[in-house]
N, C-alpha and C positions, 0 to 999 in steps of 0.2 A: 502489499498501497504506501500511496506517496505521501513522501511528508506533505503537512500542513506548511508549512512554511517553508520550503525543498518548491512545491504546487506556487504559495506565494511571487514570491521572486521569479519563478519563469512565466506566470501569467503579468508582471512590470514588465520586465525585459521582451518579451514577447511586441507588447505597442509601444517599442522605442528600437532605437536603429542602429543602425547591425555595425560592428565594431573593429581597426582597423589594426592585425596584429606585423609585428614588425622582428618577427625569429629571430635573437643575438645568437646561436647557435650555428653547428659548422655547417646550417641549410640558411645561412645569409650571407649574399655577395655581394656584400663592402661595408665593411662596418667599423670604421674614422666614420662611413657614409652618413652613415642610421644615427651613432651621436650627435649628425649639423644633423638632423633633420628633425632629431626631437628638443634641439636643442628649438630649428625656426620653431616649431609649432607652441610652440612656450610661446616667446617673443611673438607670432598669433592671439595671445590671453585666450590658446584654447589648456585644456590641462590634457597631463597625459602621466598612464600611468606607468610608473616604471616595476617589473613584472619579475618580483629576484630573486631567484635562479631559480624559475621558471626554464628552461629554452635557452641559457647563455642568460637573463637579466632581459626579459623583452619587455618589446614598448607596446601598449594599447593603446590607443586611440576612437574617435570619434569618427562614427566615418565623415571622408570627409570631399568632392571633389577635385580640392585646389589639393589635399594630402596626398590624392592617388600621383596626379599629374608630379607632383614635387617626385613619388619616390620613384616614377619611373625616368624623370628623366635623368636622374642622381643618379639611378642604377641598381637601386632598393630595393629587396624580394621582399616582399608584405604580405601579408595569408586578410584575405574579408571573412568574418567569422560571423555566424549569426547567433542566437538569443540564449541555442539549447548551447553554443560549439561556448559560448562565454563562460555558463554556470557551469558548465563537466570540467572548466581553466580555469575559477572560485574553488571549486570542489580539492582538487588537484590540487592547489595552494595552502589549501586550508588545512591538508590531512600532510602534506609534506613540510621537508623544511624551507622553507619558501614566507613568503606576506608581496605584496602590494602596496605601492608607495607612491602617496600620489605628489604630484609635483604640478603646482602655482605659479612659479616665479622665476621670470627667469633668470638665470643666475647675470651679474656685469663679472667679467673676469678680463683682472693681469697676469702677469707673467716679471715675475725677476730677474731684472738681466740691461746687462751695462747693453748701453746703445751703437756700439760700436761693435756689437757682437750680430753678428750673418743669421739669417731667420737656418740656412740649415747646421751651423752648428746644438743647434738646440733640437732636442725632438721633441719636447712639446711643443711648442711651436709648427713645427713643420705641423699633428697632427694636429695640433685649432685647424692651419691653412687649410688642409690640403678637406678635412670635415665641416667647410664653413661658418665656425665658428667664432668668433670678436669676441676681442679681446685691447686689451693695452699693456704697455707695457714701463717698470715700477726699478728705478735702480735709487739707490741711499741714498738721490737728493729728493727724489718725493714723493719716497720714510718723510725721513726728516720732516720736511717741511704740509705733513699730515694727510695726506692722498690717499693714505692707504685701504683711508673708513670709510672710503669709498664705492671699497671692491664686495663681491661677497664671496668670494674664490681667486688666490696667491696663488698661482703654481711657485714654486721657487728655480732660478735654476739649477740643471741635472749637476756639472761642473763643478757647484758652490760645495757639494759635498763629500768627493772621490777625495780629494790632494793629491789629484791626478795635475789641475789647474787646468786641463786640457790636452788632447795628446801629442803635444809642441811644445809640452817640457821644456825633458833631455835636447830639442836640440837651439827651440829660438828664445831659455827663459831669460836669452840676455837682450835680444833687438828691443828696443823702444817699442814694437810694436807689440810686443805679448806684454810687456811690465806694465805699458798702460791696461793693458786689457783683464790682468788678475790686482794686480794697484787699486784697491776701489776708493785711495785718499781724490781722484782728477776725478775722478765723477762728484768730488765735495763744493758746494760751491764760497764762495771766500764769507756772505751772507748765510750762510748756514752755519758753519760751526768754529769758519774766527781762521784765521792763517795759522797762527803755531799749532793749535789741531793740525789740521793739516802735512805741516812739518816733523812729528812727532806721529803721526803715522803715518810718513813715507820713510824716516826712522822704521816703522819698525815693519814695512817691505822688503829695504831692503835690508835686513837681518834678519827674515823673511830665502833673501836666496843665497843667503850666502850659508847660511843650515845645510839650504835646501843641497848645494854646493858636497858641504861635511858630511848627509848622510846619503847618498845619495838617491831622493829624494823619494827619502820614507817621510809616507803621513805624520807619522807619531815623533817623531824632530823634528819638523821644520814650520807644522801650521800652524799657520796664523792665525787666527779665527776673527769675524767679524766684532762676533762679542767680545775678543777677552780687550781687543782696541779700543772699546769703545767706551768699558769700563774700569778704562787704563788714563793715570794726567797722564799730559807731555808729558812733564818732570818724568818720567821712568821710564823713556827711551832716551 
């Protein structure tokens, strides 16, 4: 005998529009672009359900001709599902280690990256550009001026935490362009932090270069973290 609650849900969904399921499992033809489509839907003020752990974290969206065309143009695999199929999906989510997360607001995204870094040097920016997800680039000057609070989602430049400062470290660490890329003091303005602080940071940077050479570029021996420098006074260098 059909459960009364289940029957009620079925009746409600039977009179509603069908849904578009964007699978994120191995059947998906372009996973990165699918994330971009979900972002665009949110930007158009349409809610998106993120079905966590269901077919790779699929997206469930109300059927719309504009969305169908967008998926077709961007080469995204999607499925039109009926109300009955949606009920079956929700039953699976209820029984398994899954969840349905409602997304209602498009996030404002920033990437923490030096201004002189090329887009192809950062995998995060490559992924966002390919998925057609807009973002702004921030560095220390913007952070210190308080612009960080304007964003919902911040991606940190991935090479800041490797201890390598890029694949060119062993060959180009003594060149000006590479030193400018590594040394964040060059991106501070005098008005933001003052000349004495810039000089102190510069000394710390040159000290880090010396330690790198002595330790054969071993991370734990020469790494001078941004947090360490920001918490020290100029007299300590």
